[in-house]
One Martini backbone bead per residue (centre of mass of N, CA, C, O) as a GRO file, in nm:
protein
  312
    1MET     BB    1   1.583   1.249  -4.043
    2VAL     BB    2   1.505   1.192  -3.705
    3HIS     BB    3   1.682   1.011  -3.465
    4GLN     BB    4   1.611   0.842  -3.192
    5ARG     BB    5   1.742   0.764  -2.902
    6LYS     BB    6   1.832   0.452  -2.770
    7PHE     BB    7   1.812   0.276  -2.487
    8ASN     BB    8   2.016   0.077  -2.281
    9THR     BB    9   1.860  -0.077  -2.027
   10LYS     BB   10   2.090  -0.276  -1.919
   11LYS     BB   11   2.256  -0.018  -1.801
   12ILE     BB   12   2.029  -0.006  -1.599
   13LYS     BB   13   2.043   0.013  -1.248
   14ILE     BB   14   1.827  -0.174  -1.025
   15VAL     BB   15   1.691  -0.130  -0.703
   16ILE     BB   16   1.500  -0.350  -0.485
   17LEU     BB   17   1.327  -0.282  -0.208
   18GLY     BB   18   1.140  -0.543  -0.110
   19SER     BB   19   1.144  -0.809  -0.316
   20GLU     BB   20   0.943  -1.022  -0.138
   21GLY     BB   21   0.704  -0.881  -0.185
   22GLN     BB   22   0.430  -0.826  -0.376
   23LEU     BB   23   0.553  -0.579  -0.525
   24GLY     BB   24   0.854  -0.659  -0.554
   25THR     BB   25   0.804  -0.915  -0.720
   26GLU     BB   26   0.667  -0.784  -0.963
   27LEU     BB   27   0.894  -0.587  -1.036
   28PHE     BB   28   1.121  -0.787  -1.073
   29ASN     BB   29   0.993  -0.966  -1.295
   30ASN     BB   30   0.954  -0.725  -1.501
   31LEU     BB   31   1.230  -0.553  -1.503
   32SER     BB   32   1.443  -0.792  -1.561
   33HIS     BB   33   1.396  -0.799  -1.875
   34SER     BB   34   1.529  -0.484  -1.922
   35TYR     BB   35   1.697  -0.475  -1.654
   36HIS     BB   36   1.934  -0.430  -1.411
   37THR     BB   37   1.821  -0.633  -1.145
   38ILE     BB   38   1.815  -0.583  -0.782
   39GLY     BB   39   1.712  -0.777  -0.507
   40ILE     BB   40   1.605  -0.663  -0.177
   41SER     BB   41   1.565  -0.790   0.158
   42LYS     BB   42   1.528  -0.867   0.485
   43ASN     BB   43   1.567  -1.203   0.446
   44LYS     BB   44   1.616  -1.186   0.134
   45TRP     BB   45   1.762  -1.260  -0.197
   46LYS     BB   46   1.856  -1.150  -0.525
   47ASN     BB   47   2.153  -1.216  -0.708
   48SER     BB   48   2.250  -1.249  -0.395
   49ASN     BB   49   2.465  -1.292  -0.074
   50LYS     BB   50   2.552  -0.966   0.031
   51TYR     BB   51   2.284  -0.810   0.076
   52PHE     BB   52   2.127  -0.550   0.263
   53GLY     BB   53   1.749  -0.489   0.354
   54ASN     BB   54   1.715  -0.349   0.642
   55LEU     BB   55   1.556  -0.050   0.746
   56TYR     BB   56   1.642  -0.053   1.049
   57LEU     BB   57   1.946  -0.053   0.900
   58PRO     BB   58   2.045   0.182   0.682
   59LYS     BB   59   2.359   0.171   0.681
   60LYS     BB   60   2.371  -0.122   0.566
   61VAL     BB   61   2.220  -0.066   0.308
   62ILE     BB   62   2.425   0.143   0.199
   63ASP     BB   63   2.662  -0.051   0.177
   64SER     BB   64   2.526  -0.208  -0.054
   65LEU     BB   65   2.482   0.029  -0.252
   66LYS     BB   66   2.785   0.087  -0.294
   67ILE     BB   67   2.843  -0.178  -0.445
   68ILE     BB   68   2.625  -0.145  -0.676
   69SER     BB   69   2.559   0.130  -0.805
   70PRO     BB   70   2.288   0.272  -0.881
   71ASN     BB   71   2.041   0.455  -1.067
   72ILE     BB   72   1.798   0.300  -0.919
   73ILE     BB   73   1.555   0.328  -0.653
   74ILE     BB   74   1.314   0.093  -0.520
   75ASN     BB   75   1.073   0.136  -0.258
   76CYS     BB   76   0.894  -0.147  -0.096
   77ALA     BB   77   0.968  -0.116   0.186
   78ALA     BB   78   0.756  -0.219   0.472
   79TYR     BB   79   0.536  -0.161   0.746
   80THR     BB   80   0.187  -0.273   0.690
   81ASN     BB   81   0.083  -0.322   0.977
   82VAL     BB   82  -0.147  -0.131   1.115
   83GLN     BB   83  -0.176  -0.257   1.400
   84GLY     BB   84   0.128  -0.300   1.453
   85CYS     BB   85   0.207   0.004   1.453
   86GLU     BB   86   0.067   0.065   1.733
   87THR     BB   87   0.256  -0.150   1.902
   88ASN     BB   88   0.519  -0.048   1.697
   89LYS     BB   89   0.602   0.258   1.663
   90ASN     BB   90   0.914   0.281   1.649
   91TYR     BB   91   0.948   0.079   1.421
   92ALA     BB   92   0.766   0.216   1.210
   93MET     BB   93   0.913   0.496   1.203
   94ARG     BB   94   1.186   0.378   1.116
   95VAL     BB   95   1.120   0.208   0.863
   96ASN     BB   96   0.907   0.410   0.714
   97GLY     BB   97   1.070   0.686   0.782
   98SER     BB   98   1.379   0.753   0.886
   99SER     BB   99   1.530   0.576   0.672
  100LEU     BB  100   1.478   0.785   0.432
  101LYS     BB  101   1.690   0.989   0.502
  102LYS     BB  102   1.943   0.826   0.427
  103ILE     BB  103   1.861   0.725   0.146
  104SER     BB  104   1.806   1.010   0.013
  105GLU     BB  105   2.086   1.127   0.069
  106TYR     BB  106   2.237   0.920  -0.096
  107CYS     BB  107   2.099   0.993  -0.362
  108PHE     BB  108   2.195   1.286  -0.375
  109ASN     BB  109   2.512   1.229  -0.355
  110ASN     BB  110   2.472   0.999  -0.620
  111LYS     BB  111   2.259   1.048  -0.839
  112ILE     BB  112   1.981   0.905  -0.753
  113PHE     BB  113   1.683   0.756  -0.835
  114LEU     BB  114   1.374   0.779  -0.643
  115MET     BB  115   1.138   0.525  -0.564
  116HIS     BB  116   0.829   0.570  -0.374
  117PHE     BB  117   0.597   0.421  -0.144
  118SER     BB  118   0.290   0.518  -0.052
  119THR     BB  119  -0.026   0.644   0.098
  120ASP     BB  120  -0.367   0.698   0.172
  121TYR     BB  121  -0.304   0.720   0.498
  122ILE     BB  122  -0.221   1.034   0.503
  123PHE     BB  123  -0.521   1.061   0.528
  124SER     BB  124  -0.819   1.108   0.713
  125GLY     BB  125  -1.112   1.067   0.537
  126LYS     BB  126  -1.310   1.338   0.538
  127LYS     BB  127  -1.333   1.352   0.248
  128ILE     BB  128  -1.565   1.317  -0.005
  129SER     BB  129  -1.371   1.340  -0.213
  130GLU     BB  130  -1.102   1.318  -0.387
  131TYR     BB  131  -0.764   1.301  -0.359
  132ASN     BB  132  -0.504   1.518  -0.400
  133GLU     BB  133  -0.173   1.610  -0.404
  134HIS     BB  134  -0.246   1.903  -0.258
  135ASP     BB  135  -0.348   1.782  -0.021
  136LEU     BB  136  -0.360   1.775   0.317
  137PRO     BB  137  -0.210   1.599   0.540
  138ASN     BB  138  -0.384   1.369   0.804
  139PRO     BB  139  -0.305   1.139   0.995
  140ILE     BB  140  -0.468   0.869   1.217
  141ASN     BB  141  -0.209   0.685   1.209
  142THR     BB  142   0.098   0.542   1.225
  143TYR     BB  143   0.131   0.453   0.937
  144GLY     BB  144   0.072   0.730   0.809
  145LYS     BB  145   0.293   0.885   0.964
  146SER     BB  146   0.537   0.721   0.858
  147LYS     BB  147   0.492   0.782   0.553
  148LEU     BB  148   0.505   1.091   0.573
  149LEU     BB  149   0.790   1.104   0.679
  150SER     BB  150   0.923   0.992   0.426
  151GLU     BB  151   0.838   1.214   0.233
  152ASN     BB  152   0.976   1.450   0.380
  153HIS     BB  153   1.267   1.344   0.358
  154ILE     BB  154   1.283   1.335   0.053
  155LYS     BB  155   1.222   1.640  -0.006
  156LEU     BB  156   1.468   1.749   0.178
  157SER     BB  157   1.724   1.610   0.033
  158GLY     BB  158   1.725   1.679  -0.303
  159CYS     BB  159   1.637   1.455  -0.459
  160TYR     BB  160   1.536   1.252  -0.702
  161TYR     BB  161   1.174   1.185  -0.752
  162ALA     BB  162   0.903   0.932  -0.698
  163ILE     BB  163   0.595   0.952  -0.547
  164LEU     BB  164   0.372   0.671  -0.472
  165ARG     BB  165   0.035   0.664  -0.413
  166ILE     BB  166  -0.126   0.389  -0.269
  167SER     BB  167  -0.400   0.127  -0.268
  168TRP     BB  168  -0.525  -0.162  -0.192
  169VAL     BB  169  -0.330  -0.401  -0.232
  170PHE     BB  170  -0.301  -0.647  -0.501
  171SER     BB  171  -0.228  -1.009  -0.577
  172PHE     BB  172  -0.075  -1.309  -0.650
  173TYR     BB  173   0.112  -1.224  -0.429
  174GLY     BB  174   0.093  -1.309  -0.133
  175LEU     BB  175  -0.079  -1.150   0.137
  176ASN     BB  176  -0.422  -1.062   0.089
  177PHE     BB  177  -0.746  -0.999   0.052
  178ILE     BB  178  -0.800  -1.224  -0.145
  179LYS     BB  179  -0.659  -1.455   0.008
  180LYS     BB  180  -0.831  -1.430   0.268
  181ILE     BB  181  -1.102  -1.501   0.142
  182LEU     BB  182  -1.018  -1.782   0.034
  183ILE     BB  183  -0.938  -1.901   0.307
  184LEU     BB  184  -1.205  -1.852   0.468
  185SER     BB  185  -1.392  -2.027   0.273
  186LYS     BB  186  -1.274  -2.309   0.387
  187ASN     BB  187  -1.375  -2.246   0.720
  188LYS     BB  188  -1.635  -2.073   0.650
  189LYS     BB  189  -1.976  -1.959   0.628
  190SER     BB  190  -1.903  -1.670   0.753
  191ILE     BB  191  -1.836  -1.308   0.704
  192LYS     BB  192  -1.710  -1.002   0.813
  193ILE     BB  193  -1.752  -0.681   0.648
  194VAL     BB  194  -1.659  -0.380   0.576
  195CYS     BB  195  -1.882  -0.093   0.450
  196ASP     BB  196  -1.744   0.217   0.548
  197GLN     BB  197  -1.487   0.188   0.355
  198PHE     BB  198  -1.317   0.394   0.108
  199GLY     BB  199  -1.167   0.293  -0.216
  200LYS     BB  200  -0.878   0.175  -0.429
  201PRO     BB  201  -0.803  -0.090  -0.578
  202THR     BB  202  -0.457  -0.223  -0.638
  203SER     BB  203  -0.243  -0.352  -0.860
  204THR     BB  204   0.076  -0.468  -0.923
  205ASN     BB  205   0.052  -0.472  -1.226
  206LEU     BB  206  -0.005  -0.173  -1.261
  207ILE     BB  207   0.235  -0.056  -1.107
  208SER     BB  208   0.455  -0.181  -1.284
  209LYS     BB  209   0.374  -0.037  -1.547
  210ALA     BB  210   0.398   0.253  -1.438
  211VAL     BB  211   0.698   0.247  -1.363
  212GLU     BB  212   0.801   0.200  -1.653
  213LYS     BB  213   0.684   0.460  -1.771
  214ILE     BB  214   0.850   0.650  -1.601
  215ILE     BB  215   1.131   0.561  -1.680
  216ILE     BB  216   1.113   0.602  -1.988
  217LYS     BB  217   1.025   0.902  -1.994
  218GLU     BB  218   1.245   1.027  -1.796
  219LEU     BB  219   1.488   0.940  -1.956
  220LYS     BB  220   1.413   1.097  -2.215
  221ASP     BB  221   1.335   1.390  -2.094
  222ASN     BB  222   1.508   1.414  -1.781
  223LYS     BB  223   1.708   1.203  -1.670
  224LEU     BB  224   1.564   1.163  -1.388
  225LYS     BB  225   1.479   1.489  -1.323
  226ILE     BB  226   1.260   1.461  -1.069
  227LYS     BB  227   0.987   1.608  -0.841
  228GLU     BB  228   0.733   1.381  -0.760
  229THR     BB  229   0.377   1.338  -0.696
  230TYR     BB  230   0.162   1.042  -0.706
  231HIS     BB  231  -0.138   0.902  -0.795
  232LEU     BB  232  -0.193   0.528  -0.775
  233THR     BB  233  -0.475   0.375  -0.928
  234CYS     BB  234  -0.744   0.232  -0.983
  235LYS     BB  235  -1.046   0.225  -1.103
  236GLY     BB  236  -1.269   0.273  -0.864
  237LYS     BB  237  -1.499   0.286  -0.611
  238THR     BB  238  -1.503   0.123  -0.283
  239ASN     BB  239  -1.561  -0.145  -0.061
  240TRP     BB  240  -1.490  -0.422   0.118
  241PHE     BB  241  -1.754  -0.571   0.064
  242ASP     BB  242  -1.761  -0.538  -0.251
  243PHE     BB  243  -1.490  -0.667  -0.293
  244ALA     BB  244  -1.563  -0.946  -0.182
  245LYS     BB  245  -1.801  -0.997  -0.370
  246GLU     BB  246  -1.634  -0.996  -0.631
  247ILE     BB  247  -1.455  -1.234  -0.563
  248ILE     BB  248  -1.682  -1.446  -0.540
  249GLU     BB  249  -1.820  -1.402  -0.827
  250ASN     BB  250  -1.512  -1.462  -0.973
  251SER     BB  251  -1.466  -1.728  -0.871
  252TYR     BB  252  -1.368  -2.068  -0.927
  253SER     BB  253  -1.486  -2.153  -0.655
  254LYS     BB  254  -1.746  -2.327  -0.516
  255ASN     BB  255  -1.694  -2.282  -0.211
  256ILE     BB  256  -1.698  -1.962  -0.201
  257LYS     BB  257  -2.001  -1.925  -0.305
  258LYS     BB  258  -2.121  -2.021  -0.011
  259ILE     BB  259  -2.046  -1.776   0.127
  260VAL     BB  260  -2.135  -1.541   0.381
  261LEU     BB  261  -2.196  -1.201   0.383
  262LYS     BB  262  -2.138  -0.952   0.640
  263LYS     BB  263  -2.210  -0.655   0.771
  264THR     BB  264  -1.988  -0.402   0.890
  265TYR     BB  265  -1.847  -0.154   1.117
  266SER     BB  266  -1.586   0.058   1.205
  267THR     BB  267  -1.720   0.136   1.494
  268LYS     BB  268  -1.676  -0.167   1.547
  269ASN     BB  269  -1.414  -0.280   1.702
  270LEU     BB  270  -1.199  -0.047   1.694
  271LYS     BB  271  -0.843  -0.056   1.695
  272VAL     BB  272  -0.803   0.126   1.431
  273LYS     BB  273  -0.770   0.402   1.264
  274ARG     BB  274  -0.949   0.474   0.959
  275PRO     BB  275  -1.021   0.579   0.663
  276ILE     BB  276  -1.321   0.631   0.507
  277ASN     BB  277  -1.184   0.817   0.272
  278SER     BB  278  -0.912   0.713   0.023
  279SER     BB  279  -0.951   0.843  -0.244
  280LEU     BB  280  -0.766   0.875  -0.549
  281ASN     BB  281  -0.646   1.109  -0.770
  282THR     BB  282  -0.509   1.035  -1.120
  283ASN     BB  283  -0.476   1.272  -1.333
  284LYS     BB  284  -0.176   1.348  -1.324
  285PHE     BB  285  -0.062   1.078  -1.423
  286GLU     BB  286  -0.227   1.034  -1.683
  287LYS     BB  287  -0.128   1.293  -1.825
  288ARG     BB  288   0.184   1.255  -1.816
  289TYR     BB  289   0.160   0.926  -1.929
  290ASN     BB  290  -0.072   0.849  -2.113
  291TYR     BB  291  -0.270   0.676  -1.894
  292SER     BB  292  -0.528   0.443  -1.884
  293LEU     BB  293  -0.669   0.323  -1.621
  294PRO     BB  294  -0.782   0.053  -1.482
  295SER     BB  295  -0.992  -0.141  -1.335
  296TRP     BB  296  -1.025  -0.339  -1.054
  297LYS     BB  297  -1.198  -0.560  -1.187
  298GLU     BB  298  -1.006  -0.638  -1.413
  299GLU     BB  299  -0.760  -0.709  -1.226
  300LEU     BB  300  -0.899  -0.922  -1.058
  301LYS     BB  301  -0.950  -1.133  -1.283
  302LEU     BB  302  -0.648  -1.180  -1.341
  303VAL     BB  303  -0.573  -1.291  -1.060
  304LEU     BB  304  -0.778  -1.523  -1.040
  305LYS     BB  305  -0.674  -1.668  -1.293
  306LYS     BB  306  -0.383  -1.714  -1.186
  307ILE     BB  307  -0.466  -1.883  -0.941
  308GLN     BB  308  -0.608  -2.105  -1.097
  309GLU     BB  309  -0.361  -2.198  -1.268
  310TYR     BB  310  -0.177  -2.266  -1.024
  311GLU     BB  311  -0.394  -2.486  -0.887
  312LYS     BB  312  -0.404  -2.715  -1.121
   0.00000   0.00000   0.00000
């Protein structure tokens, strides 16, 4: 009988950049059960009072990484305010884009595996069907351009990496679309929601599970020596209006069920260009990791239930 070697995962040291965001919080909470996990963020930190995590100053971040000496770096840090990126272009390009040049080069020089989150916004949104990993990026706003720049720096660095393109992220943690609908329902009788932008809502719960599947499999098969880009989203294409409608229909709050949703269109009062269709095809990821991804509606119900339990 051949016995497969089991990894002592507690010997694997993982640094999570952006650990105070909604995705970083989910990842830290889940991975710290099995791995030696250190979370660093722009303003706060976990497990330490000496590590610096502001990607605007990547050299200082690297100084912290030198002290920690991780096996894996997971970058959740980003400036995700799409409208803010247009008014703070230099800041967005530096934090989301050029900072990854130094981070990925550090990973290459020190044989560290880098996991990085990118976005559906690297695509123009003009494609009718779902985008595959081999489709040519063509971002139409600064946020998309900054995230594409980060991808390019990582690929050119020579480091081992997994770039995960995600979309319409929601969770129990932080401020996101679900939370905004719940908050607005307390103060408004009706709200206007865009109905002509399509994508795939994706929970941080799903992303966290997927990240652990990647780590486990690639540790076993390739010792974390891969250079791959994957699309990672929940199943099911929708628009913002129907997403909001689903939140209301499944909400525990009687107050929110009274709110009236009104359709509006992205061509009206458009401050920032956004992709009309940014649906990502996840076949490559599902095949590689033998993982049947759940629907966004299933994940939404889990988040709403968690919010309900928290507010009791």
